[in-house]
N, C-alpha and C positions, 0 to 999 in steps of 0.2 A: 552417806552410809558409813558406818563405822569401819575404820581401816585397821583397827586393832587386831592382832593375831591371837592364836590360842595361848601364847605365852603371857599375854596381858591379862588373862582372866584370873581374878582373885580366887584361890581355892576356897571352896565352901566347906565349913566344918560338917563332916558327915556326908556331904554331897546329896545329890538327888537320888531318891529311892523309888524306882518305878516297878510296879507289881503287875503281873498278868491278871486278867479278869475275864469272866465269861460275858462277852458282849451281847447285848440285846440288839437284834437287827431285824429289819423288815423281811418278811417272806415275799420274794418277788412274785410268787403265784397268787398272793392275796391282795396285791395292790395294783393299780393301773400301770405305774412305772415308778422306778426309784427316784427319778428326777421330780415326779409330781408329789412325792411325800417329803421332800427336803425343804429346808427353809434357811435363810440367813440367820445368824444369832438373834436372840429375842430383842436386843436393844437396837438392831438395825432396822427391824420391821416397825416403823414409826407411824406410817400413814394408814388410816382406816381402809383406803382402797387397796393398799398392799396386803393388809391382813385378809381382807375379803378375797383377794385374788388367790392367796395361798390356800385359804379354807376351801375355795371352790375348785382348786386344782385336783384334789383327791379327798374323799371323806376321811382319809387316814393321814392327812398331812401333819407333820410333827408340830406345826404351829398350834394345833389343838391341845398340845401338852405344854408347850413353853409359853404360850400366850392365850390361855383359855378365856372365853368370853361369857360373862354372867353379870348379874346386877350388883353383886357385892364381892369383895375380895375372898371371903370365906367360901362363897358359892363357886367362885372361879376355881379355887384350889381343889375343892371337893369334886368339881366336874373333871378336872385334869386327872385326879386320882381314879375316879370312876372310869374314865376313858381308857387310861392305861390298863386297869384291871381287865376291862372288856377286850382290849386288843390282845392282851396276853392269853386270855381264855380262848379267844377265837383263833389264835395262832398267827395273827397279823404281825405281831412281834414275837420272836422266839430267841432263847438264849443259845449261843454257840455251845457245841458239845464239850469243849474243854477250855480252860483258861488260856488266854493269849495276850501278847502285845500285838498291836495292829500298826502296820506300815500304811501310811495314808499319803496319797499323791494328788496334787492339784496341778492342772496344766491349762494355760491360756496363751495361745500363740507362742511367743518366745519365752514365756515365764514357766518355770518348772519348780515346784516346791514339794519336798518330801520330808516327812517327819514320822515320829512314833507316838501312838496313842496308848496310854496305860493309866493305871491308878497310882497316883503320886502320893507318897506319904506327906502329910501336911506339916508345915513348919512356919514359924513366924519369928520376927526379931526377938532376941538378939542372934538367933541361929543364922539368919542371913542366907539360907539356901535358896529361897524364892524371894526375889526382889520386887515389891510393888513400886510403882512410880507415880501413881495418881491417888488423890483423895477419893473417898467414896461418899455417896449420899445415903444416910441412914435409912430413909424410907424405902429405897430400892433394895438394900440388903435385907431389910425386914420382909419385903414382899417376896424376894427370891427364897428366903429361908422358909417362909410359910408354904410356898409351892413345893420345895424340896422335902419338907417334912411330910406333906400330904401324899406325895407320890413315892417317897422313899427311893428316889432315883436321881442320878446325875444325868440330866436330859441332854446336855450338850457340853462338849469339851472346851476348856479354856485354851488359849493359845499362849504358850510359853516359848521363849527363845533362849538359846545358849550359844556359845562360840567355841568351836573346836577346829574344824577344817581338815582334820587328819583323815586319811583314806581308810584307816583300819577301824576297829571298834564298831560303834553304831553305824557308821557310814558303810562299812563292809557288809554288815548284816542287811541293811536296807538294799544295797546293790544286789546282793544274792537273792533277796526275797522277790524283788520286782522282775526277776527273770521267769518267775512262775506265773501261771494264770491267777488273776485276782479273784477274791471272793465276790466282788461286785465292781461294776464299771458303769458310770452314767455321766451324762452331760446335762448340767442345769441350764436354765433359760438365759443365764447371764453369760453363757459361752464357756464356762469352766468345765473341764473334764475332771472327774473324780474317780480314783481307784483305791481299793482297800484290800490288804492282804493280812492274814493271821500268821503270827510267828508263834509256834507252839513247841519247837525243838528246845529242850532245856538248855543245851549248850549255847544256842544262839541267844536265848533270853538272858543267860548268865553274862554273855559278852556285852550285851546292851547295858545290863545293870552295873557291871564293873566299870564300863566306860562312863556312864552318866554319873556314877558315884564320885567322879572327879570334878564335877561341875556344879555351878549355881545357875539359876535361870532368872530371866526377867519376864514379868507378866506383860505380854504384848497386848492381849485382849482378854478381858474377863475379871477386872478388879472387883466388881461387885459379887461375882460368883465366888472368887477366892475368899473374900471376906465372909461370904455365906458359909463356905466350907468350914472356915475356922470357928464361926459361931456354932455351927451344928456339931462340930467335933467336941466343943466344950460341953454340950448338952447331953452327950451320949457316953456310956461307959467305954473305957479303953482297956485292952485292945478290942477293936471291932471295925466294921466296914466304914464307919464315919471318920476313921483316922486317915482315910485316903480320899482323893478327889480325882475326877476324870480330867485329863489334860492331853493336849497335843504338844509335843516338844519338837522344835525345829532348830537345826544348826544354821544360824544366819551367816556363818562364814562360808558355808556351801550354798545356801539358799537365802540371799538377802531379801528381807521383806520390803514391801512398799509401805511407806509411811504417809498417811494422809491426815488432813486436819478434820476435827469435828466442829461443826459450825453451831452457832447459837441462834435461836429464834425467840424474839421478845414479843409475845402476842399483844401485850397491853401498852406498847410504846410505838407510836407512829414514827416513820422516818423523819418527819419534820421536827417532832419533839426530841428525837434522838440527836439530830444534827445541831439544833439551835444552841445548846450550851457548849458545843465543841469548838466553835469558831475561834475562841480566845485561848484554847488549850491545846489544839492540834492544828496541823495544816490539813485543810479539807478541800478536796478537788472533785468536782463532778466529772464523771466519765460517761460520755454518750456513746458507748460501745456495747458490743455483745459480751456475754459472759466469758468466753475464752480470752478476749483481749483484756478484759477487766482483771481476770486472774493473773494474766501475765504482768500487768502493771502492779498488782499486789505483790507478786514475787520479786520484782525489781525493787520495790520500796522496802520489802521485808529484809532484803540483803543488806540494807543500810541501817535498819533499826526497826522499832515496833511499827506495825502497819495493820490496818483492817479495811475490809470492804463492807460498806453498809448498803442495803438494798431494800426494796419494798415499794418504791414510788415510781417504778418504771425506768430508773436510772441506777447507776452505781456511783458511790461516793467513796473515794479513797481517803482514808484518815490515817495520817502518819505524823512523824516528828512531834511527839508529845512534849509538852512543856517540862523542862527539868524540875521546875518548882512543884508541879503537880505530882511528878513521880516521887520527889523527895518527901512529900507529906502524906502520900497514900501507900506506897510500896514498902512493906516491912524491910528494915535494914539488917535484920539478924539472920539473913539467909545468904547463901553463896551468890556471887554476881550472876552466874549462869541461870539461877532461878529468878533473880530480880529482874532480869532483862527478857524473860520469856514473854511472848505476846499474850499468852493466857494469863500470866501473872498481872500484867498491866491491864488487861481487859477486866479481870475480876476485882482487882484492888482499886484501880483508878476509875474505870468507866462504870462498871456495874455497881460497885460498892459506894463510890463517892459521887460521881457525876449524875448517874441515873437513879441511884438509890434502889437497886433491885437486889434483894437477897438471893444468893445463888442456891439456897435450899428451898426456894419457892417454885414448885413445879407448875403452878398456874401462871407464873410470870417469866419463866425461862425454860426453853426446851433445847435439847441437844440432838442435832440431826447430822448424820454422816453424809448424806447425798447433797452435793452442792446445788444442783439445779432444783431439787425438791425444796431446799430451804428458801431459795429465791421465790419459787412458785407459791409457796405457802404464804410468804410475807406479802406478795403482791395480791394474792387472792383474799387474804383475811385482814389486811391493813396493818400488820405488825412490821417489825424491823428484823431483817436478816443481818447477822454479823458474820461475815465470812472470814475464815482464818487461813493462815499459811502454815503448812506442816512443819513440825520440829524434826531435826535430824535424829536418827537412832542413837548416835554416839552421845549426844547431849542427854537423852533420856537415860541411857545406861550409866553414864558417869554420875548423874544426880542420884540415881537409885543406889549406886554403890556407896554414896555418902550418906544414905539414909534420908535423903530429902525428897519428899513427895511433890509432884507437880500439881497445879490446880486440876480439879476433876475434869474429865473428858478433854484432856489436852491433845491426845493423839489417837489415831486410828491406824493400827498396823494391819496389813493384809498381804495376801488373801487370807480371810478368816475361814476356819473349817466350816463346812456345811453342817447344819444341825439335821439329825435324822439318819445319819449313816451308821452310827453305833452309839448305844446308850449303855449306862451301867446301873444295874439294879442294886439296891442296898438291902 
């Protein structure tokens, strides 16, 4: 985890501009329970059974807005817009009476994370106020933009991080706010407790705004939605509501995030075909162990260099020590060494692009899955190959972002991610 202190943060020109908004929230009297209407972010809900489970949890589950189901993309987006209009008309969702910033807390055992949700003024390089660190897939941005146009709403917040650590400013506002009864409190089935408070006092809002105005932020989760915000801002007249996007800002000096890997699933490549060309290019070892021991072996190997776990045939195969000649001819040399030595860089440049010939922008040939066990299960069930990754440290991500260097897409998974469905923003 990053050991840098607040003094190491590069001042951002203009800084972060966070604005209060009238949040759209579920009326607890109109739904079965708040936990039954929430969902993980749209890109975490990857399996059909997971989608069905959320849809059946409550007829008003937020997944019906963020992942509508219909036969065509246009029909899906219209269905989401129609559903949102219907829920607003019925009072299932209602706007809070006055604009607010929202303090949001997540708790799981010993983990406690608190941050502030608001409408952030959008910026892009060369302003450098919000730092992306991953490339995006154009078809996903187009899909999210179509949905956001249809619904005229920010349906779920991005997760942004900054580093401060001071006890005054935003931290003091958060600490004072959580002494009061929350607007809502619920525990989702993953065991996380969630609480939300509204900050409406103009003096407290001003303290947060002044404090955040000294900082820049790193996109921890939501690169595609950030790119969507920027695209839609360019389409609409300014000033206006499309100049802002819904975000959760977390000070990782106070609340360090967990960093996990995002794994790859290759549905049209069997483990045998994946492993065959690697024998002369990597060290390949079969591990006849369970998943926890295999992941431990991956972590040990990743501490010494690039390493991956391949699965799908009932065993795990540790792939490490890539040939220097392979890296020299496949990994671009015009990037910083920290980028060239990333596992995701080697995977995409050497393995996907060179050895296996799989374009990374082909959704029918590569899928990105957050859940480790689910990736392995899918590969073993469907006959494809799971490529399990080791997570990247936050300080590596932040340092590359400050240099303006983006990592290969879907390189990291920061968490805990905000639950979708607790507060929305209408446009």
